[in-house]
C-alpha positions as CSV (number, residue, x, y, z in Angstrom):
1,M,-48.2,-106.2,34.7
2,G,-47.5,-104.7,38.1
3,T,-48.5,-106.0,41.5
4,T,-52.0,-106.7,42.9
5,D,-53.4,-106.2,46.3
6,D,-54.8,-109.0,48.4
7,H,-58.4,-107.9,47.7
8,D,-57.8,-108.7,44.0
9,H,-57.5,-112.4,44.7
10,D,-61.2,-112.5,45.8
11,A,-62.5,-110.5,42.8
12,E,-64.9,-112.2,40.4
13,P,-63.5,-112.9,37.0
14,V,-64.8,-110.7,34.2
15,T,-66.1,-113.8,32.4
16,A,-66.1,-117.5,32.9
17,E,-67.1,-118.6,29.5
18,M,-65.4,-118.6,26.1
19,H,-66.8,-116.0,23.7
20,D,-67.0,-117.3,20.2
21,N,-68.1,-113.9,19.0
22,S,-66.9,-110.3,19.2
23,W,-67.8,-108.8,22.6
24,S,-67.1,-106.0,25.0
25,V,-65.9,-106.2,28.7
26,N,-66.8,-103.4,31.0
27,L,-63.7,-102.2,32.9
28,E,-65.4,-98.9,33.8
29,T,-67.0,-99.8,37.1
30,P,-65.8,-98.0,40.2
31,E,-63.4,-100.6,41.4
32,Y,-61.3,-99.9,38.3
33,A,-61.1,-96.1,38.7
34,D,-57.8,-96.2,40.7
35,D,-56.5,-99.7,39.8
36,P,-54.8,-99.9,36.5
37,A,-53.3,-103.3,37.4
38,R,-56.8,-104.7,37.9
39,A,-57.9,-103.3,34.5
40,V,-54.9,-104.9,32.8
41,R,-55.4,-108.2,34.6
42,D,-59.1,-108.4,33.7
43,G,-58.5,-107.2,30.2
44,V,-56.0,-110.1,29.7
45,D,-58.5,-112.4,31.2
46,A,-61.1,-111.2,28.6
47,I,-58.5,-111.9,25.8
48,E,-58.0,-115.4,27.2
49,H,-61.7,-116.0,26.9
50,T,-62.1,-114.8,23.4
51,V,-62.0,-117.5,20.6
52,S,-59.5,-116.9,17.8
53,G,-60.9,-114.9,14.9
54,N,-62.9,-112.6,17.1
55,H,-62.2,-109.3,19.0
56,V,-63.0,-108.0,22.5
57,N,-63.5,-104.3,23.3
58,L,-61.7,-103.4,26.5
59,V,-63.7,-100.5,27.8
60,T,-61.5,-98.9,30.5
61,H,-62.4,-96.3,33.2
62,G,-61.8,-92.7,32.3
63,E,-60.1,-92.0,35.6
64,L,-57.2,-94.2,34.4
65,G,-56.6,-91.9,31.5
66,H,-55.8,-92.9,27.9
67,P,-55.0,-96.7,27.6
68,E,-51.6,-95.9,26.1
69,T,-50.5,-94.9,29.6
70,F,-51.2,-98.2,31.3
71,L,-52.5,-100.9,28.9
72,Y,-50.5,-100.9,25.7
73,D,-47.2,-101.9,27.1
74,E,-48.8,-104.8,28.9
75,L,-50.5,-105.9,25.7
76,E,-47.1,-105.6,23.9
77,A,-45.6,-107.9,26.5
78,Y,-48.5,-110.4,26.3
79,S,-47.3,-113.5,24.6
80,E,-49.9,-116.2,25.3
81,R,-51.8,-115.7,22.0
82,S,-51.3,-113.6,18.9
83,I,-53.2,-110.3,19.2
84,E,-53.4,-106.9,17.6
85,W,-55.2,-103.9,19.0
86,E,-56.3,-100.4,18.1
87,Y,-57.7,-97.5,20.0
88,I,-61.3,-96.9,18.9
89,D,-62.6,-93.8,20.8
90,Q,-63.4,-92.2,24.1
91,C,-66.9,-92.8,25.3
92,G,-69.2,-90.0,26.2
93,C,-68.9,-91.0,29.8
94,G,-65.1,-90.6,29.7
95,G,-64.1,-94.2,29.3
96,H,-61.9,-95.5,26.5
97,V,-62.4,-98.3,24.1
98,T,-59.5,-100.5,22.9
99,R,-60.4,-103.2,20.4
100,V,-58.2,-106.3,20.7
101,Y,-58.2,-108.8,17.8
102,V,-57.4,-112.4,18.8
103,E,-55.8,-114.3,16.0
């Protein structure tokens, strides 16, 4: 997943509750624009907080580029739960949506 800087340890989690529904996590805010490791870490956290049978949309910052360049290898290596993902689309604002199905 890469390394993180000290300031990442103080970052608020993207969610503290389990989501027993399909939902989206906003990884487009300015702090993600130049920090793909943070986007991956928080995306994995969102997956961990999604109840099996649902999906989470990981909406990543456009400055990071297409998620295949920084996210998909990390999802492939993820082994905590059974997941599948698909690229949905690029938002009008430039961000990208990857839908992760949690089995």
